[in-house]
N, C-alpha and C positions, 0 to 999 in steps of 0.2 A: 503492498500497500505504500502512495507513496506519500512524501510531508504535508501537503497541500490538503489533502482531504484531511489527514488529524486532527489541521486545524479548524478546517469544516464540521467535522462531522462528530467535534468535543459534544456531546450535552453537560449544563450546565442543573445542579443541584442546589435549588433556595434555599436558603431557610434567615430565622427571623434573628437578629442579633441584638443584647443588651445588655448593657451593663450590670456588669456581676461583681460580686466578695472572688477574695480571692482561696477563703475556706472551706472546706470542702465539708458541708456535716453527714456522719456517716449512715445509714438506718440498713434494718437488714434487708438482704436479696434479696427474693424467694422468682430461680429461672420459670420463663415463662415453659409454660407445654409446645417441642415439638409440632409437627405434622406428625414426625416418624422419629426414631433411633435405628440406624442405618449397623448400628454397630460398638459397641461399647469396650471401653480398655482398657484396660487396671494400668495404675503406675503408682509409682513408690514416690515419683515425684515428677511433675508436671511445669514446664520452663514454657513460654510464650513469649514466642518472636527468638530467630533462630540466628542472632546480629553474633559480636565478636563477645559479648557478656553471655548468650543462652549458648551458645557455641560453648564457653569456656566453664560455661555450670554442667553443661551434659557428660562434658570431655571428661571431669572432675568426676562427677556420680556416677557415670562410669568404670573409673578405673577402682569405685569405691562397690563395684558388685551392684548395683542399685537396678532396677526398673523404671529408664527413665522415659517419659514421652516428652517429644517438645512437637510446636505449630510455628508455621510460616506459614505467612503471608503470601511469598515469593519461591520461587523455585530453588532457588540457589541459597547455602548457610553461609554468614559469613558478613555480615551485614555490610559494614564499611568496608571492607575491600571487596565488596561483591557486588554482593543485589544493588549497593547505592555510589560503586565506580570509582569511589574514592579510595584505591588500589598502591596509597601511598601513605608508609605508615608513622603516623606524625611521632617522632621520638624526640628526645632530650639529648642533645653530646652526653655529658656523662655518664646518665644509664645505661647508654646503650654503648661505648667505652668499657664500662663495665660488667654488662650482659646483667646487669641487676634486673631479671624478670618474673615469672614465673614459667614454673617447666616447659607448661602446656606452650608457652606466647615465644620461650626457645625453640622448640620443637618448631612453631609454624615458621619462623623467623631462619632455620637449617632448612625446611624442606623446600623455600622459598632458592635461597641457593642453589640446590642441590637439585634443584628440574631446569633451572637455566643457568647452571657455572659459575652462580656470580650472583650478592641480593640485590641486587640494580640493575638486573637487564632493560631499564626503561634511561638507562642515566642522566634519568632528571636528577635537578637539583636541590627541589624541598626537600629532599627526603633520602636518607639511605635508600634506602627498598623502595621502585613502581615497578608493578608489574600488571599482567592483565588480571582484570576481575575472574575471569572465569577459571584460572588456575588457583585464584584464593578461594573460593567457592571447592575445588575438584581437594585442594588440598587440605580442609578442613573435612569434609569427609573422611577423607583418611586417615586423617587424626582420631576422628569419633567410632571408628571403624576399628581400627589398631587397641582403643580406648573398650571396648567391646568386650574384643575376647583377652586380652591384658589380664584389664577387671571380671569375666565373667557377667556386666550387665547385661542389661538387654535396653537396647533404644527402639521407642517407634517411634517415630519419625513420621511428619507430614505434610510436607510440604502443599501450598497453594493454601491454604486451614486460616482461618479466624475461627476467636472464638465468640460466638454470641451470644451466653447466656452462663452464670456461674449460680448456684444453689448453695445459699449463703446463712448459714444457721448458728445461733448460738456462738456467735464472734469467729467463725470457723468456714470455709471454702469445700460444702460438702462435695458439691460436682460442678466438669464448666462441658455446658456443649459447643463442639466446635461444628463448624461448615464445611466443605472443603470441599473446590469447584473442579471441576477437568472439560475438557473441552469438547461439544456438544458431538452428537455423531454429525461432522461435514462441516462442522466450524471450521475457524482456523484458529492454531495448537493456538498452546501459551504463548503472551508473550508477545500477541501481536499487540494486541494495542495497548496505550497506555495507564496508569495506574487508576487519572480520573475518571476511564469508561469501566474499568472493573469496578471499584470499591462499592459505586447503589448495590451490582449484581451480588457480591463473596458475599455478603451480611445479610442476603436472602435465603430462608430457606428451599424457596422455590426453584424449580430449573429456568429454564433461557433459550433462548433460538442461540445463547452464544457459549452456554456452562451448565454441565450437569449436575444436580448437589447430591452430596455424601454428606451422614449426619453421626458425630464423631458423638457419645456422652463420655468423660473420664469419668473414673471411679478412683479410688485410694484400693490398693495391690491389701487383700488380708498381709495380716504381719506373715512369717515364715515360724517354719514347727518346730520346735523346738527340737536340734541335734538327737536327745534322748529318749522324750521323749514321743515324739513325732506328733506332740498337740501342741497348735496356735500360741502362742506367748499372748499374756493378754497384758494389755493396758492401760496403764493409770486414765484414772473416766475424762479429762480433758486431758489427753494426749494426743497430741493430731497423729491419724492415720498416715498421712502424708503430705506432703509441702507443692505449693507450685509456688514458681518464682514470676517476678515477673519480670520480662526483657524483652519489651515492645521498644520500639524507638519512642513514643510519642507518649507512654506512662500509659497505657492504656488502657489493661489491667484496673490502673489506682484509680482512674476514671471511669471503669463500668462497676466494677466494685465499688465506690464512692467513699472511698478514706480519704480524709483530709489532708487537702496541700495545697500548693504553691501555683501557679501560672504568671510570667514574666515579672514583671521590676520589685522587689521590695523595697518596702520604706525605709530612707535616710534613719538610718539609727547607729549609735554607737560601733554596733557589731559592723554597719555596712554603709559606713562613712563617704562610698564613693555612690552612694545610689542617685541613679534622674534625676526622684522622686520620690515627694518629702511624703506622698502615698502609695500604696499599691497601685499600681496597673497590671493588668492582666493580660491585655491585648498585644504591645511589644516583647516578645521573644524573639532570641536567634532568627536569622534567614535562614531556609530551608534551600538546598540547589540539587535539582535534575544533573545530572553530571553526564558528557555526552565523550564518545571521541572523535578524531579529526584526523589524517593521514595529509602528509606530504607528498606532492604528486611533484615530477617531472613536465609534468604541462597546465598554461589551467583548466580551471573545469571549466562546468556551464554550470551556473548560480539561478535560482530561481528566488524570486519573493513570494517571501512566504505569506499571507495571507496577516492583517495587522499589525507588518512590522510597522510601517508609521510610527501607530500608535507606542510598539515600544520601544524606539531608535529612540528617542528623547532620554534615555535610561542608558544606555550603555557609553563604558567609561577604560580606561586602563588604568585610572583613580587620581594614579601619583605621578609626577614630572618623571620621576629617579625611574618608575615600572612602564615606562612608557614606549614597549619597545613590543613589537608582533616576536621574533625569536626566544626574547627573556619569557613571555607567556606561555608561546608555546613549548616550549624544557621546564616550563616551573614545574610541571607533573607529568610530564611524557613516558611513556609508560610501557616503549618498545623503539627497537634505534637498531638497525642493521648493524653497527660500528659501536657497541656499550662500552668495547677495551677505548677506545679512542679517550671519550669519557669518565676517566675513570683519573685523570690527571690531569686535564684542561683547569685554568685560573679561572675564580668562580664572577670575572667583568668576562670572557668571553661567551657568555649566553645570551647576552645583548648581541652579538653579532650572527650576519648570516648564513658565515660559516658554520654556527653550531646547531643547522637544522639540517639534517640529511633526510634528501631522497627517499621516502617508505617511516619515516617517524611516524610516529603516532602518540596524540599526546588524548590525558584527557583532561578536561574541562572544569576548572573550579574555583571560579572569577567574584570577588565580590558586586561591584557593582558591570558584571556579566549576568553571569546565570545564577547567581544567589533572589531569591523572592523574599522582601523582606516587608509586608507587611506588617503596619502597628495600630489597627484601627478595629472598634467593635463591626464595623462592617465585611473585612477582611481578613478575620485573623481565622490561621489556622486552622489552630488547637481549640476546640471549641470549650469554653471553661465551665464551671460547671453549672450558673445559670443558664446558663445557652441549651448546655443538655439535657437537662430539666423541662426547658422553654419548647426546642423542638422535639421532646417525648422520648430521647434516649434512652433516659433512665427507669423507665416503662419494663416490665417485666418482657421478652419478646423486642425492645425499641433500640437496643442497639445498631451503630450500623458504622460504627467506626471512629467513631468521636470528632473527625475531622470536614472541614468543609470542601465540599471537593470542588466547588468553583474556582476556589485560591492554589487547590491541585492542577488546575487546569491553566489558569494563569499562569504557576511558576513551571509549566512546563513548555505554554507559549512565550516564554520569553527567554527560556535556555534555545529551542530553532532559534528565535532571533538574533541570537546573540553568533551564535555561528555563524549569521549570515551577515552581523554589522562587523566580524570578524574576517570575512575573504570579502567583503561589497564594501564595509563601511565604510562614511569621508567625513564624519564627525564624530566629535568626542562631549559628554556633554556636560562636563565636569574642568576638561584642558583648554578648550578652543576657547579662545575670547571674546565674549559678546561682542556682536557688529554696531557699529559706532556710523553716524554719516560726516564723523571731523573731517579725517580723513582714509575718503574711500579708497581713492589708487593703493595706501599702502596697505590696508588691508587684503585686498586679492592679489598681495606677493606676497600673502603668509598664510602660503596651502595649513591644513587641517592639522596636526598631529598621526593623527591615526589616515592609511593609508591603505589600499584597498590588497588584498592576500589573494587572492584569487589560485594560486599555487596549490588549492587542498580540498581534502571532499572530504563531506561527511559520511561514517562511518555505522552504518546499519542494517537489521537483517536480524538471523536467527544467529548465524554464524558470527556478527559483528561483534568486538568487543563483550560489548551493555547484554551480548546477547536476546538482544529485542527488535524488533521489527520496523519500528517508529527510532530506535538508535538512542531510545537514551535513556538514563538507566532504570533498572526496571523499580524501585522506591525510588524517593528524595535523598539526600545524605541532609538526616537530621543532624541541627547541633543541641537543642532545649526540649524539651514537653510537660510533661508532669512531673513537680516533684514533691514527695510527699514531706509530712511536717512528721518527724520523729515524735516518736512518746515522749507526756513530760516526764522530767526528772529532777536529783540535783543539780541546780547552778542554772537549766532549761527551763521552767515553770509551763513552758508559753509551747513545747514544745520542741525537743532535737534540732540540729540542722546545721553545717557545718556553713560559717560564714568567711564575709575579705578577707577580713582579718587576721583567719584562720591558715590562710596562704601567702596571705601577699607581700611580697619586698615592696613595698610603696615606702616610699619616707613619708609618714603620718607624725613632723616636725614642720612637714610644708604649708607656709604659712598657708594655701588654699583653704585645709582645713582649722585652722587657730582663726580666721576669719569670716570665716560662710555657714560655717558649723556651729547652732546655741551652743553657750556659753558649757551648762549645763551640761549636752552631749557630748563637745570636746572634751572636757575632764573626765569621763566615764570612758572617753574611745584607751586616753591615754591610760587610765586606770587598767584596760583591756589593755593591752600590750607591755603591759610593765614588766608582765616576765617574772624574775625570779627575788624584781623590787616593788609585789604587787604590797606587798603586807605595811613596807613601808611606805609608801603613797598615804593608803588608805588611811594606817596612825597619822599621819603628817611627818613625819620624819625624814623626807624625801619631795621635794615639790613636783610636781606632777612635769612641769617644766623643764626637771634636770633629766628627765626616765630617756635613757638610753634608748634608740629605735631596735626593739627586738631582732636577730638574726635566722629567726629559723620561721617554720611553719608549729601549728598545734600539736605536741604528743598526747596522742589518746588513750589511754587504759586498755580498751577496746577495741583496738587495731588487729585488723584481716585483711589490709591487702597495702596496695600502694599506687601510688602515680606523679608523676611529674610532668609540666608542658605549664607554658605560661596561660598566662586573662586573656584569651584571643576573642577578637568580637566580631562578629560581624550585625551590626545594628537593625533596630527597627525603622521607618521609613514614619517622616512624621504627615505625610499629604493619603490621601485617599482620589483614587487608587494607585500603586508604586510608580506608575509608570509618567505620572501629572509632568511635565516639563516644570526642571529646577526644586520637584522633591531633596530631600535633605533628609539626614540620617538625627536624628530622638538628640537633641542635645545637652552633653554630659555623657551618655553613655563608654562612650570611649573615659574616662576617667578612671575607672575603673579595670580598666586593660592593664598590660602590663604583664612584668616575669612575676612567678611568684618559686618557692622554696618547695624541692619535695617534699610532697604530702603522702596521710595517711586518709584508707577509709576505714573509719570506726562503726563497727557493727551497728550500731544505735542508728547509724544512717542508710540499711537497711533494712529496718523493723516498720513494719506501718502502726496507727493505731487502727485498733478492734480489730484486727485480723491477727491470729495468730500463726495463724499457716499459710502468711504471706508471706515471700522473703522477694525485696527487691532491689535490681543489680541495675547495672549501668549507669542510660543518664535520670533516673527517677528516684538516684536516693534523694537523704535530706540534703541536698546544698541550696545553697542563696542564690539569685539569677545571677550574681559577678564567680563564685567559685564554681558555679557548674558550667563558665566557659573554658577554666580551665579540665575540671573531671569530663572527659566527655570522649577525649583523644581513645588510639585503639589500645594501645598497654593496660590505661586503664580499664576500662569495661573488659575486657581478659578476666586482668585482677578481681575486680567488682565483681564478675560469673564465677571463677575462681570460688569466691568466701564461699557465695550464695549454694554453690552447688556441694560444698563442704560442710557450710553448714546443715544444710536439708539432712546428708546423711549420717552427720555427730545427733544429730534433736531424733532424730526416729529410731537411731544404737540407743541413746542416753535415756529415750519416753520423756522431753522435755523439749519444750517449746523456747526459741531462741531468745525470746525476751526474757526469760528468766535465769539467762546467762550476763545480764546486763542493770537485775530494776534492784541489785545490790549495791550500784555504784555509787561514790566510790569508794567503798572499801572490799574488802579483795575478794572473787566469782571467780572458786574455784574451777569449775567446769567450762567457764572462759576461757583460766590457764589452758587448762588440757585444750581444750580447741586450739588454739592459739597454738600450741606445742604440735598439734597434729599439722598445721598447718606450714610449718618452718621444717616438719619432716617431712614433708610433701617436698620438700623445694616451692613454696610457696610463702617468700617473704613478705611478711607481717607494717617489716621499718628498714627504712634505709642503715645504712654502719654506721657506725657511732652517735646512734641519734640518742638524745640525754636532755633529759629539762639543762643543765649545764654545758653541754656541748651545743656555742651561738655560730660555731665556724662552718658557713653553711655557706658564701660566700662566692668559692668559685664551682660550685653544681650551676653550671650552663645547660 
């Protein structure tokens, strides 16, 4: 099917958007009765979402010998490195040099190198490893099968499958109803149509012209019999029979289960001193991106202008003058080159030269003022807030349709197709071209736009293309932010646990900005919060808050179960509706929170939602603030959080406890927590970086 046909065929689902609060009030959820149950599958661990965190959870669960069920809306595992097309590992130099990663993530890196004979077959400059998305899927699928055999576990993996309904009683998920879609007789194969056309049908029980549906009910697997007596081992009355792991890209199960969560910007506070809003804003989340692949050709290609291109053209830009180089942007995330050995020794500045591109090179595109789609209003936000879900009936039994605005998905697809056309045919730059005046028109004509056409490139589409889709876009958009749970209230966290900006940021809070712009009492509380070992002296008055040195490490958690390191990296929402409005601009102040972060930890409390005892949260939906989430979203973090989720599910089943019981007495000693942390370490899954202690503040050299 031609690109033009997709652009004209996309149908939009309309919804009513209203202003909403950010905290969900949980209530019991009873599953609606589906028209039929085609199969029933027993699980010890049900993982919803086959991205990196879901795959890591399955990997550890299988090695532990568990029966693992996993659902995935696409037909690839791997999320970021496969179905979302961002197959360029986001890593930090020091952690990479030390190879300080979880055992499964290190195997992933090793298998990439084994397959290609080098870790970076694309010769990209953004990462130490850029490769084909399908290879990411195949490598991870192989690792899961190996873990299944090695641990004597069992994997039930259902592709093209979504969760439609949950049965929740007495604080536990008792069952889950899923829908699998497969091509109907005579219909086009999977991956023919973009996601915006799939979602309205994927969450409905009835068959359609395109899809035949299979309805599955997931239920807990009965306890394994005692090896001596052969009888089932009884469990304590309130001990969960199974665990459900939320590993979706948007916090889908968080929304469906209706547990308390946040969406978008947190209000300004002593722990979020760089927030761009004095009040919360549900609608300003980070942008999402449909990636695509393009190939450098020897001859110019015939490029047809997509319909509505003129509508989106005012958005596209190289963004900054130092980035305004087509070779620079093309090689940024190059996933294939015929001459990878050549790019192992070139100087960084070389990537701005024409010689940096070789005929046959394939680039994956992911650019802020290109194919990022960054809505920020109640009219176009992608991830519905709780009030919006309630308004459009998705919180009713049987009403769940994925929790996303389909029209916004479609707009994101269109802007990506348009971005390719801008790269190859565009002649204007929305942010870098000087505005027209009438003062000296003859001089203006002599100053060409910084954007010149690059016709020697072709858009790669088809089921055998790098993205594996007929339309050429990634199977699922790259998501940078979703629903973020609010952890349970605890000592020091009366409103619910979360990881905040000041827990990880390297920002100098002695900066005059904070003293000038924060209310006096808020600034004083900020200084106390970052006092570290000097906190007691500040509170007692023995040390003036202005004399407090800047803390040079992240917060250390007694319940740490994983690690991560990445910069606080923003792709901010835009102010005007729609996104492509000429002259649109990023929300003021959003980038103040961005910058370098210290190596950080994943606390178990960030993975435990309120109200449900057998739901474990991994990936982007752990309890972070909007600013902290901008660092807690990349590849190795997702894997580490998944490792923690899969391992804690196994540990909790083995010991007949719920995860919250391992942290409910903090800061007092928790023996079961310590045993669990020891298991993680023994399995080769670190929970802290080398030399982590409250006395070590020498982290400036970590790059």
